[in-house]
Rosetta silent file (secondary structure, phi, psi, omega in degrees, C-alpha in Angstrom):
SEQUENCE: MTEAFTLTLDPDEGWRLVASTPEKSDVEVVLRSFDADVLFATGKTKDAPDAPPVTVRAGEGGRLTGLHFFARPTPHGTARRILVRGV
SCORE:     score description
SCORE:     0.000 S_00000001
   1 L     0.000  134.272  173.225    0.016   -0.037    0.023 S_00000001
   2 L  -112.277  123.901  176.182    1.302    3.482   -0.884 S_00000001
   3 L  -110.548  153.199  171.957    0.241    6.455    1.190 S_00000001
   4 E  -133.178  136.267  176.286    1.174   10.031    0.711 S_00000001
   5 E  -149.055  162.397 -177.341    1.013   12.908    3.139 S_00000001
   6 E  -109.436  146.255  175.434    2.435   16.440    3.532 S_00000001
   7 E  -136.536  161.986  172.876    4.391   17.880    6.485 S_00000001
   8 E  -122.511  121.699  178.389    5.887   21.245    7.249 S_00000001
   9 E   -84.028  133.621  168.993    9.368   21.246    8.836 S_00000001
  10 L   -71.590  146.419 -178.631   10.173   24.156   11.107 S_00000001
  11 L   -52.080  -33.899 -175.872   13.311   26.152   10.223 S_00000001
  12 L  -104.970   10.092 -174.199   15.131   25.163   13.495 S_00000001
  13 L   -71.449  139.367  174.370   13.747   21.628   13.694 S_00000001
  14 L   -80.459 -158.810  176.736   16.213   18.728   14.133 S_00000001
  15 L   -57.201  132.744  177.848   15.821   15.305   12.676 S_00000001
  16 E  -126.141  133.366  172.708   12.093   14.299   12.468 S_00000001
  17 E   -69.421  118.857 -175.923   10.764   10.836   11.909 S_00000001
  18 E  -109.577  -19.293  178.189    8.631   11.071    8.742 S_00000001
  19 E  -164.592  144.841 -179.653    7.976    7.507    8.001 S_00000001
  20 E  -152.776  153.089 -178.671    8.488    3.978    9.506 S_00000001
  21 L  -130.610  150.265  179.276    7.541    0.516    8.711 S_00000001
  22 L   -91.333   -0.714  177.800    7.083   -2.594   10.754 S_00000001
  23 L   -59.389  155.734  177.253    8.400   -4.683    7.947 S_00000001
  24 L   -89.314  -19.770  178.068   11.640   -6.780    8.339 S_00000001
  25 L  -111.721  154.567 -174.780   12.882   -5.970    4.868 S_00000001
  26 L   -63.810  144.384  172.611   13.647   -2.508    3.522 S_00000001
  27 E  -116.517  165.856 -178.062   10.894   -0.473    1.768 S_00000001
  28 E  -103.826  129.043  178.589   11.233    2.459   -0.599 S_00000001
  29 E  -129.569  143.043  178.791   10.122    5.949    0.353 S_00000001
  30 E  -110.128  130.532  171.581   10.056    9.146   -1.798 S_00000001
  31 E  -116.112  131.660 -176.490   10.458   12.631   -0.191 S_00000001
  32 E  -124.064  128.147  179.356    9.638   15.613   -2.347 S_00000001
  33 E  -102.625  139.669 -177.261   10.626   19.191   -1.100 S_00000001
  34 L  -101.793  -39.636 -168.864    8.658   22.181   -2.194 S_00000001
  35 L  -107.736  -37.481 -178.635   10.219   25.277   -0.637 S_00000001
  36 L  -161.181  174.288 -176.057   13.882   24.777    0.094 S_00000001
  37 L   -66.059  152.960 -178.252   16.464   22.005    0.468 S_00000001
  38 E  -141.671  143.961  174.525   15.893   19.278    2.958 S_00000001
  39 E   -88.806  135.110 -177.827   18.178   16.466    4.352 S_00000001
  40 E  -127.033  127.338  179.403   16.687   12.916    4.044 S_00000001
  41 E  -147.297  169.053 -179.816   18.159    9.875    5.776 S_00000001
  42 E  -117.490  161.156 -178.784   17.394    6.343    7.005 S_00000001
  43 E  -147.087  156.146  176.202   17.867    4.606   10.358 S_00000001
  44 L   -80.359  -20.400  175.120   17.775    1.081   11.770 S_00000001
  45 L  -130.198  172.066  179.316   15.597    2.353   14.630 S_00000001
  46 L   -79.655   -0.021 -171.772   13.083    5.095   15.168 S_00000001
  47 L   -79.989  -43.801  179.506   15.435    6.976   17.437 S_00000001
  48 L  -167.622  161.577  178.707   17.703    8.677   14.842 S_00000001
  49 L   -71.111  150.369  175.254   19.204    8.335   11.365 S_00000001
  50 L  -131.426    5.561  172.756   22.380    6.260   11.189 S_00000001
  51 L  -109.884  153.077  179.687   23.076    6.562    7.459 S_00000001
  52 L   -62.955  140.794 -174.989   24.532    9.592    5.743 S_00000001
  53 L   -78.643  157.639  174.753   21.812   11.968    4.618 S_00000001
  54 E  -114.161  152.115  173.223   21.080   12.926    0.933 S_00000001
  55 E   -90.550  122.727  174.236   20.063   16.500    0.038 S_00000001
  56 E   -91.717  105.045  178.567   16.665   16.871   -1.523 S_00000001
  57 L   -73.998  149.197  176.892   16.687   20.162   -3.528 S_00000001
  58 L   -51.020  134.654 -179.657   13.732   22.416   -3.605 S_00000001
  59 L    82.823   -0.136 -177.612   11.321   21.384   -6.319 S_00000001
  60 L  -124.531 -177.792 -178.875   12.861   17.881   -6.593 S_00000001
  61 E  -131.316  158.058  174.194   12.534   14.436   -4.926 S_00000001
  62 E  -135.479  153.365 -176.835   14.691   11.922   -3.350 S_00000001
  63 E  -129.714  129.646 -179.920   14.259    8.169   -2.932 S_00000001
  64 E  -130.410  158.693  179.922   15.667    6.037   -0.152 S_00000001
  65 E  -122.699  129.511  178.551   15.337    2.381    0.873 S_00000001
  66 E   177.035 -158.730 -179.233   15.222    1.434    4.545 S_00000001
  67 L  -113.202  -35.984 -179.122   12.923    0.808    7.628 S_00000001
  68 E  -132.084  140.649 -168.249   12.780    4.300    9.267 S_00000001
  69 E  -125.023  139.460 -177.016   13.002    7.567    7.444 S_00000001
  70 E  -131.557  153.469  178.465   13.989   11.015    8.792 S_00000001
  71 E  -140.308  152.655  171.037   13.988   14.556    7.400 S_00000001
  72 E  -160.544  147.678 -179.517   15.352   17.917    8.649 S_00000001
  73 E   -64.541  147.955  168.187   15.740   21.365    7.114 S_00000001
  74 L   -68.523  152.745 -178.049   19.123   22.419    5.817 S_00000001
  75 L   -52.292  139.922  176.919   20.658   25.247    7.967 S_00000001
  76 L    65.010  144.713  175.712   19.079   28.640    7.584 S_00000001
  77 L   126.890 -154.728 -175.660   15.919   29.616    5.970 S_00000001
  78 L  -115.096 -179.130  177.009   12.237   29.194    6.273 S_00000001
  79 L   -61.180  151.708  175.251    9.763   26.366    6.932 S_00000001
  80 E  -122.130  123.358  177.935    9.804   23.599    4.457 S_00000001
  81 E   -86.089  133.331  174.496    6.845   21.815    3.019 S_00000001
  82 E  -133.708  158.640  175.648    7.462   18.217    2.037 S_00000001
  83 E  -118.832  129.095  172.106    5.530   15.257    0.614 S_00000001
  84 E  -107.656  135.183 -175.932    6.308   11.706    1.837 S_00000001
  85 E  -144.738  141.464  172.379    5.123    8.750   -0.173 S_00000001
  86 L   127.315  -18.576  177.708    5.706    5.052    0.083 S_00000001
  87 L  -120.748    0.000    0.000    4.837    3.624    3.592 S_00000001
């Protein structure tokens, strides 16, 4: 099942859990950023990312495979609207 939802990340927000799955094997999630660049990363637990982040540029999307997915705004700027799809 593929679901999509939007979120707004505050400018000073740290890592935010944006998607998680109870599956034992990795799933694919797509994050699209609308306003400004966003960092997107995966983790083995819901606590924090443990893989290097990728930068999702404003107006573009990024695709990662994992179990738990995190996003955070890049330093400086305004709130960021994102769309998360895949879990």
